[in-house]
N, C-alpha and C positions, 0 to 999 in steps of 0.2 A: 417437543410435539406432544408428549404425554400429558403435559400440564393443560393443554387445550381441550382434550377429550377425556372424559371420565371413563376409565376402564376398571370394571370390578375385578377384584383379586380372586383367584381360584382357591386360595387357602388364606386363613386369617394371618394378618401381619404380626410378626413377633419382634420384640425389641431385642437387638443383639449387641448393643453397646454404642459407644460414640465413634463417629467417623469424621475425619478432617475432610470436609467437603468444600474447601476453598477453591479447588479447581473446577468444581461443578456448579458454581454460583453464576447466576445471570446478572447480579448486581456487583459493582466493584467493591473490593475489600481493600482496606488500607495496607500498604506495604512500603518498606523503605526502598530507596533508590537501588541499593545493592541487591535486595531481594527481587526486585522487578527486572533489573537488567544485568545482574551479575557484578562481580567485583571490578570489572574494567570500567563500569559506569562512573565510579567514584574516583579512581586513581588514574583514569585514562589521560593521555596526552593529546591535545588537539594540534594537528599539523595543518597549517593553512595551505590551500592550493596555490600554485603559481598563477600569475596573471596570464590570461589567455593572450596568445600572440595575435596581433591584428593582421588581417588579410592584406595582401598587396592590392594596389589599385587595379591591376589587371585581373586579379581573381574576383574583386568586387564587381567589375564591369562584366566579366563572363557570367557571374551568377545573375546579374540583372538581365542580361540578354537571354539567358536560358529561361528565366522566369517569364519574360515577355513572350517568347516563342511558345512556351507551354500554355500560357493563358490564351494566346491566339489560336493554337491548335485545338484547345478544349472548346473554344467558341465555334470554330469552323466545324468540328466533328459533331457538336451538339446540334447544329442546324440540319445535319443530314439525317438525324434520327427521327 
């Protein structure tokens, strides 16, 4: 926010040395994968997720019926408002 509005200093600015300002930058700075995400990013092990179990036909039918009832209720209550 300070970069948008010019604010005069109450005292003259003094050069006090070099500072590592990579954390204060608004533009990206080049880093290695390990610097950006830690050591686990390079040597990490990818574990695949198991296949999702398919719902039974009764559960599919129940979800369909509940959806139709929900849409019907929404249409009925929407007409009363």
